[in-house]
Backbone as CSV, one residue per row, in Angstrom:
resi,resn,N_x,N_y,N_z,CA_x,CA_y,CA_z,C_x,C_y,C_z
1,GLN,-95.144,-10.583,63.213,-95.857,-9.621,62.394,-95.826,-8.282,63.114
2,ALA,-95.649,-7.231,62.333,-95.536,-5.898,62.918,-96.220,-4.888,62.016
3,TRP,-96.604,-3.753,62.609,-97.132,-2.666,61.803,-96.917,-1.352,62.524
4,ASN,-96.448,-0.349,61.770,-96.263,1.006,62.287,-97.160,1.937,61.492
5,ASP,-96.849,3.205,61.518,-97.668,4.195,60.816,-97.640,4.029,59.299
6,SER,-96.520,3.515,58.766,-96.405,3.371,57.313,-95.617,2.104,56.988
7,LEU,-95.680,1.709,55.727,-94.984,0.505,55.286,-93.474,0.651,55.435
8,HIS,-92.915,1.776,54.983,-91.453,1.912,55.042,-90.956,1.966,56.490
9,GLU,-91.700,2.591,57.402,-91.303,2.617,58.809,-91.363,1.218,59.417
10,THR,-92.367,0.448,59.045,-92.502,-0.925,59.543,-91.321,-1.772,59.088
11,ILE,-90.983,-1.681,57.822,-89.865,-2.470,57.282,-88.558,-2.083,57.966
12,ILE,-88.317,-0.798,58.141,-87.076,-0.338,58.786,-87.020,-0.785,60.244
13,ASP,-88.152,-0.715,60.970,-88.173,-1.174,62.365,-87.861,-2.663,62.468
14,VAL,-88.427,-3.464,61.590,-88.158,-4.909,61.608,-86.705,-5.163,61.215
15,GLN,-86.206,-4.438,60.213,-84.799,-4.578,59.803,-83.875,-4.280,60.979
16,GLN,-84.157,-3.231,61.714,-83.345,-2.863,62.871,-83.456,-3.913,63.982
17,ALA,-84.671,-4.374,64.255,-84.883,-5.352,65.327,-84.198,-6.682,65.021
18,GLU,-84.207,-7.093,63.755,-83.625,-8.381,63.368,-82.155,-8.278,62.970
19,GLY,-81.653,-7.061,62.784,-80.259,-6.877,62.388,-79.975,-7.317,60.959
20,CYS,-80.944,-7.178,60.081,-80.786,-7.606,58.682,-79.809,-6.689,57.948
21,GLY,-78.973,-7.295,57.114,-78.010,-6.533,56.345,-78.488,-6.194,54.950
22,LEU,-79.659,-6.694,54.561,-80.220,-6.444,53.237,-81.730,-6.537,53.328
23,VAL,-82.415,-5.591,52.699,-83.871,-5.616,52.627,-84.249,-5.931,51.184
24,VAL,-85.071,-6.955,50.992,-85.568,-7.334,49.677,-87.065,-7.084,49.673
25,LYS,-87.528,-6.291,48.700,-88.951,-5.956,48.639,-89.422,-6.023,47.197
26,GLN,-90.581,-6.610,46.993,-91.152,-6.630,45.655,-91.758,-5.264,45.356
27,HIS,-91.514,-4.788,44.156,-92.036,-3.497,43.735,-93.403,-3.674,43.091
28,PHE,-94.357,-2.903,43.545,-95.674,-2.849,42.923,-95.865,-1.421,42.426
29,ALA,-96.153,-1.260,41.154,-96.302,0.076,40.581,-97.506,0.796,41.192
30,ASP,-97.307,2.061,41.536,-98.398,2.881,42.059,-99.185,3.467,40.891
31,SER,-100.423,3.787,41.147,-101.224,4.444,40.115,-100.651,5.839,39.871
32,PRO,-100.782,6.356,38.651,-100.246,7.694,38.360,-100.814,8.771,39.287
33,LEU,-102.088,8.666,39.650,-102.699,9.657,40.536,-102.069,9.590,41.929
34,LYS,-101.925,8.374,42.456,-101.329,8.209,43.784,-99.867,8.691,43.780
35,LYS,-99.140,8.380,42.707,-97.747,8.805,42.611,-97.625,10.328,42.540
36,ALA,-98.594,10.978,41.904,-98.575,12.436,41.790,-98.863,13.119,43.122
37,LEU,-99.688,12.465,43.947,-100.095,13.080,45.208,-99.220,12.702,46.397
38,LEU,-98.655,11.485,46.384,-97.888,10.982,47.524,-96.516,10.471,47.086
39,THR,-95.559,10.574,47.965,-94.250,9.990,47.682,-94.374,8.479,47.813
40,PRO,-93.962,7.712,46.786,-94.086,6.250,46.852,-93.319,5.659,48.045
41,ALA,-93.891,4.612,48.627,-93.292,3.953,49.794,-91.907,3.402,49.458
42,ASP,-91.715,2.894,48.228,-90.405,2.362,47.842,-89.338,3.450,47.865
43,TRP,-89.686,4.646,47.448,-88.727,5.753,47.470,-88.336,6.074,48.911
44,LYS,-89.342,6.106,49.787,-89.069,6.395,51.200,-88.190,5.303,51.815
45,LEU,-88.484,4.054,51.468,-87.691,2.950,51.995,-86.232,3.073,51.552
46,MET,-86.022,3.344,50.260,-84.640,3.472,49.760,-83.926,4.675,50.382
47,ARG,-84.659,5.733,50.681,-84.036,6.924,51.250,-83.686,6.752,52.727
48,TYR,-84.560,6.125,53.492,-84.384,6.085,54.943,-83.814,4.783,55.496
49,CYS,-83.820,3.713,54.739,-83.330,2.436,55.253,-81.801,2.480,55.383
50,PRO,-81.253,2.102,56.540,-79.814,2.191,56.754,-79.009,1.054,56.101
51,THR,-79.679,0.094,55.468,-78.976,-1.005,54.795,-79.362,-1.003,53.315
52,PRO,-78.637,-1.749,52.493,-79.007,-1.831,51.073,-80.424,-2.379,50.895
53,VAL,-81.110,-1.849,49.874,-82.469,-2.270,49.547,-82.461,-2.824,48.127
54,LEU,-83.011,-4.000,47.960,-83.141,-4.627,46.654,-84.615,-4.636,46.290
55,LEU,-84.975,-3.847,45.267,-86.350,-3.832,44.780,-86.458,-4.815,43.628
56,VAL,-87.448,-5.671,43.692,-87.625,-6.730,42.709,-88.878,-6.438,41.905
57,LYS,-88.734,-6.475,40.580,-89.867,-6.153,39.717,-90.416,-7.373,38.992
58,THR,-90.000,-8.548,39.337,-90.449,-9.739,38.630,-91.072,-10.727,39.597
59,SER,-91.989,-11.510,39.080,-92.595,-12.544,39.918,-91.963,-13.912,39.654
60,ARG,-90.983,-13.955,38.729,-90.304,-15.214,38.424,-89.482,-15.648,39.640
61,PRO,-89.574,-16.906,40.039,-88.829,-17.360,41.221,-87.318,-17.341,40.991
62,TRP,-86.576,-17.080,42.062,-85.113,-17.043,42.009,-84.518,-18.418,42.261
63,ALA,-85.261,-19.290,42.896,-84.739,-20.589,43.331,-84.147,-21.358,42.153
64,GLY,-82.929,-21.816,42.358,-82.244,-22.624,41.362,-81.766,-21.844,40.153
65,GLY,-81.924,-20.539,40.154,-81.535,-19.718,39.012,-80.099,-19.244,39.081
66,VAL,-79.835,-18.160,38.396,-78.502,-17.568,38.339,-78.551,-16.182,38.969
67,ILE,-77.596,-15.928,39.832,-77.377,-14.599,40.399,-76.109,-14.088,39.733
68,LEU,-76.173,-12.930,39.088,-75.045,-12.385,38.345,-74.465,-11.194,39.095
69,ALA,-73.182,-11.265,39.421,-72.488,-10.164,40.086,-71.507,-9.553,39.094
70,ALA,-71.609,-8.252,38.873,-70.749,-7.556,37.920,-69.726,-6.719,38.672
71,ILE,-68.461,-6.958,38.379,-67.374,-6.234,39.037,-66.383,-5.747,37.981
72,ASP,-65.449,-4.920,38.401,-64.401,-4.428,37.514,-63.060,-4.914,38.047
73,VAL,-62.643,-6.085,37.582,-61.403,-6.691,38.066,-60.199,-5.814,37.747
74,GLY,-60.304,-4.995,36.699,-59.184,-4.151,36.285,-58.842,-3.043,37.261
75,ASN,-59.735,-2.707,38.168,-59.467,-1.676,39.176,-59.289,-2.343,40.521
76,SER,-58.089,-2.194,41.087,-57.807,-2.869,42.358,-57.463,-1.897,43.481
77,ASP,-57.842,-0.609,43.332,-57.592,0.339,44.416,-58.514,0.021,45.592
78,ALA,-58.282,0.655,46.707,-59.003,0.333,47.946,-60.514,0.514,47.808
79,GLU,-60.940,1.585,47.131,-62.375,1.829,46.982,-63.032,0.726,46.154
80,HIS,-62.372,0.323,45.052,-62.937,-0.740,44.219,-62.906,-2.076,44.958
81,GLN,-61.866,-2.328,45.733,-61.800,-3.575,46.506,-62.966,-3.659,47.483
82,ALA,-63.252,-2.553,48.151,-64.386,-2.537,49.092,-65.703,-2.774,48.346
83,LEU,-65.850,-2.152,47.166,-67.050,-2.346,46.366,-67.144,-3.793,45.881
84,HIS,-66.026,-4.360,45.409,-66.013,-5.765,44.971,-66.431,-6.684,46.121
85,ASN,-65.860,-6.450,47.297,-66.201,-7.268,48.467,-67.696,-7.209,48.754
86,SER,-68.256,-6.004,48.723,-69.675,-5.834,49.008,-70.536,-6.543,47.955
87,ILE,-70.188,-6.377,46.685,-70.960,-7.005,45.604,-70.903,-8.523,45.723
88,ILE,-69.715,-9.075,45.926,-69.577,-10.528,46.004,-70.246,-11.070,47.265
89,ASP,-70.082,-10.385,48.396,-70.743,-10.831,49.630,-72.258,-10.873,49.458
90,HIS,-72.830,-9.814,48.893,-74.272,-9.805,48.669,-74.660,-10.878,47.658
91,GLY,-73.834,-11.076,46.648,-74.121,-12.115,45.660,-74.165,-13.501,46.281
92,PHE,-73.154,-13.806,47.104,-73.134,-15.104,47.781,-74.330,-15.258,48.724
93,ASP,-74.655,-14.190,49.450,-75.793,-14.249,50.376,-77.106,-14.523,49.643
94,ILE,-77.336,-13.791,48.557,-78.572,-13.968,47.798,-78.602,-15.349,47.154
95,ALA,-77.473,-15.783,46.586,-77.415,-17.112,45.962,-77.669,-18.211,46.994
96,SER,-77.138,-18.033,48.190,-77.347,-19.017,49.242,-78.820,-19.075,49.651
97,LEU,-79.429,-17.915,49.841,-80.845,-17.866,50.222,-81.739,-18.465,49.144
98,ALA,-81.411,-18.200,47.878,-82.250,-18.656,46.768,-81.830,-20.026,46.238
99,LYS,-80.807,-20.619,46.861,-80.266,-21.892,46.369,-79.991,-21.784,44.863
100,ALA,-79.302,-20.696,44.515,-78.995,-20.375,43.123,-77.478,-20.404,42.921
101,GLN,-77.064,-20.257,41.673,-75.640,-20.230,41.333,-75.197,-18.779,41.177
102,LEU,-74.057,-18.450,41.771,-73.484,-17.117,41.604,-72.498,-17.151,40.444
103,HIS,-72.727,-16.284,39.464,-71.785,-16.082,38.370,-71.257,-14.662,38.480
104,VAL,-69.971,-14.492,38.182,-69.330,-13.188,38.261,-68.855,-12.813,36.864
105,ILE,-69.135,-11.568,36.465,-68.705,-11.094,35.155,-67.902,-9.817,35.314
106,SER,-66.885,-9.681,34.461,-66.087,-8.466,34.404,-65.753,-8.193,32.948
107,ALA,-65.853,-6.949,32.558,-65.526,-6.552,31.189,-64.109,-5.994,31.159
108,HIS,-63.415,-6.235,30.050,-62.123,-5.578,29.876,-62.157,-4.772,28.588
109,PRO,-61.363,-3.710,28.522,-61.441,-2.816,27.369,-60.905,-3.459,26.095
110,SER,-61.375,-2.941,24.990,-60.854,-3.361,23.688,-59.491,-2.702,23.478
111,PRO,-58.627,-3.317,22.663,-57.309,-2.733,22.407,-57.426,-1.361,21.738
112,MET,-56.524,-0.463,22.128,-56.461,0.871,21.518,-55.006,1.169,21.175
113,LEU,-54.722,1.360,19.914,-53.342,1.638,19.505,-52.832,2.946,20.085
114,SER,-53.726,3.857,20.407,-53.304,5.158,20.936,-53.163,5.163,22.460
115,ALA,-53.367,4.024,23.107,-53.280,3.970,24.572,-51.859,4.278,25.038
116,ALA,-51.752,5.053,26.123,-50.442,5.412,26.657,-49.713,4.195,27.214
117,ASP,-50.448,3.303,27.853,-49.872,2.084,28.415,-49.848,1.012,27.322
118,PRO,-48.645,0.490,26.979,-48.562,-0.502,25.901,-49.358,-1.784,26.175
119,VAL,-49.653,-2.057,27.426,-50.450,-3.241,27.765,-51.816,-3.173,27.089
120,PHE,-52.381,-1.963,26.979,-53.727,-1.793,26.430,-53.749,-1.617,24.913
121,GLN,-52.599,-1.874,24.256,-52.532,-1.759,22.805,-52.786,-3.088,22.100
122,LEU,-52.625,-4.204,22.806,-52.814,-5.523,22.206,-53.838,-6.329,23.002
123,LYS,-54.694,-7.028,22.295,-55.726,-7.845,22.936,-55.110,-8.893,23.857
124,GLU,-54.024,-9.510,23.413,-53.387,-10.575,24.189,-52.847,-10.068,25.524
125,THR,-52.238,-8.877,25.526,-51.674,-8.349,26.777,-52.779,-7.884,27.732
126,ILE,-53.870,-7.355,27.175,-55.002,-6.955,28.025,-55.595,-8.193,28.694
127,GLU,-55.862,-9.227,27.907,-56.429,-10.459,28.457,-55.501,-11.081,29.489
128,ALA,-54.195,-11.072,29.196,-53.231,-11.654,30.141,-53.262,-10.909,31.473
129,ARG,-53.313,-9.575,31.426,-53.350,-8.792,32.664,-54.631,-9.088,33.440
130,TYR,-55.769,-9.111,32.773,-57.038,-9.378,33.450,-57.082,-10.801,33.994
131,ARG,-56.581,-11.753,33.246,-56.562,-13.144,33.735,-55.701,-13.257,34.989
132,GLU,-54.565,-12.554,35.011,-53.692,-12.572,36.190,-54.413,-11.961,37.396
133,GLN,-55.090,-10.831,37.170,-55.833,-10.203,38.260,-56.996,-11.089,38.701
134,CYS,-57.563,-11.828,37.769,-58.672,-12.729,38.097,-58.215,-13.876,38.990
135,LYS,-56.994,-14.359,38.785,-56.503,-15.459,39.624,-56.462,-15.040,41.088
136,ALA,-55.972,-13.845,41.346,-55.939,-13.352,42.726,-57.357,-13.153,43.252
137,PHE,-58.226,-12.614,42.416,-59.620,-12.393,42.799,-60.317,-13.720,43.092
138,GLN,-60.097,-14.715,42.225,-60.717,-16.030,42.415,-60.231,-16.692,43.695
139,ALA,-58.952,-16.567,43.984,-58.411,-17.168,45.201,-59.008,-16.496,46.439
140,GLU,-59.143,-15.177,46.375,-59.675,-14.439,47.521,-61.132,-14.782,47.795
141,PHE,-61.936,-14.925,46.730,-63.376,-15.131,46.901,-63.833,-16.558,46.630
142,ASP,-62.913,-17.449,46.321,-63.221,-18.863,46.080,-64.264,-19.031,44.963
143,ILE,-63.927,-18.463,43.805,-64.796,-18.556,42.633,-64.066,-19.372,41.576
144,ASP,-64.702,-20.455,41.109,-64.036,-21.317,40.126,-64.180,-20.746,38.712
145,ASP,-63.426,-21.334,37.774,-63.385,-20.840,36.390,-64.740,-20.876,35.704
146,THR,-65.578,-21.850,36.029,-66.873,-21.958,35.349,-67.861,-20.874,35.780
147,HIS,-67.591,-20.211,36.895,-68.484,-19.172,37.389,-67.914,-17.764,37.240
148,LEU,-66.746,-17.635,36.613,-66.130,-16.328,36.373,-66.043,-16.115,34.872
149,HIS,-66.542,-14.976,34.409,-66.600,-14.681,32.986,-65.933,-13.324,32.738
150,ILE,-64.854,-13.333,31.964,-64.141,-12.116,31.603,-64.294,-11.952,30.097
151,GLU,-64.890,-10.840,29.678,-65.149,-10.645,28.261,-64.737,-9.247,27.831
152,GLU,-64.418,-9.130,26.561,-64.011,-7.854,25.984,-65.235,-7.049,25.596
153,GLY,-65.193,-5.763,25.914,-66.259,-4.871,25.495,-66.725,-3.964,26.609
154,PRO,-67.642,-3.061,26.289,-68.161,-2.132,27.300,-69.088,-2.840,28.291
155,ALA,-68.904,-2.545,29.558,-69.689,-3.193,30.616,-71.179,-2.926,30.457
156,ASP,-71.550,-1.724,29.996,-72.974,-1.399,29.879,-73.672,-2.208,28.794
157,VAL,-72.911,-2.860,27.928,-73.479,-3.749,26.915,-73.364,-5.210,27.373
158,LEU,-72.189,-5.567,27.911,-71.936,-6.959,28.301,-72.819,-7.438,29.450
159,ILE,-73.020,-6.615,30.451,-73.765,-7.048,31.636,-75.225,-7.379,31.292
160,PRO,-75.963,-6.483,30.613,-77.341,-6.866,30.250,-77.386,-8.065,29.307
161,HIS,-76.414,-8.158,28.389,-76.372,-9.307,27.475,-76.181,-10.610,28.264
162,ALA,-75.243,-10.618,29.220,-74.994,-11.812,30.039,-76.211,-12.139,30.905
163,ALA,-76.832,-11.119,31.488,-78.028,-11.347,32.321,-79.133,-11.993,31.498
164,HIS,-79.301,-11.548,30.262,-80.321,-12.132,29.387,-79.924,-13.548,28.963
165,LYS,-78.652,-13.727,28.605,-78.169,-15.035,28.133,-78.346,-16.108,29.197
166,TRP,-78.019,-15.797,30.442,-78.112,-16.782,31.530,-79.446,-16.696,32.264
167,GLN,-80.335,-15.820,31.819,-81.616,-15.601,32.465,-81.444,-15.350,33.967
168,ALA,-80.566,-14.417,34.271,-80.255,-14.099,35.667,-81.507,-13.588,36.384
169,ALA,-81.736,-14.137,37.548,-82.860,-13.699,38.374,-82.538,-12.352,39.009
170,VAL,-81.264,-12.138,39.345,-80.813,-10.906,39.986,-79.464,-10.525,39.410
171,THR,-79.288,-9.246,39.139,-77.983,-8.719,38.740,-77.551,-7.708,39.786
172,ILE,-76.356,-7.919,40.329,-75.843,-7.030,41.368,-74.715,-6.220,40.755
């Protein structure tokens, strides 16, 4: 047990002392008056903590649930690969801690006849390209077919829909 001058400083000191790669904190809403007068501790934690911070707004237990990781399999440049690695690593870590199942979702675009690349003009060729990229992704991260979901449509619609459908405890 530890305590410093403030909650966010205490959490950061413990994170540094223990070498934690992720901080998970439950969010408690501040009163409007307190929020108007003081900077919320959660904001300070997210600003000053040197590792990723996961703020949780639900009291529903994660144990045995679904952890949903959303990635863009269609982008395989170095920056996206690093982001995919980080998302999947955190997903596996959280799923392991919560004894939950990790599911991975990726959206692919709908066919567009005006697309410059003929691959994106037909649904079949788009799906074939994404499925091929998924095989390499699955081999790299050891994700089986039942835990990988590739669907057509905009990611900003598909991800919340999938999280609701599977009652995901966490979406990364």
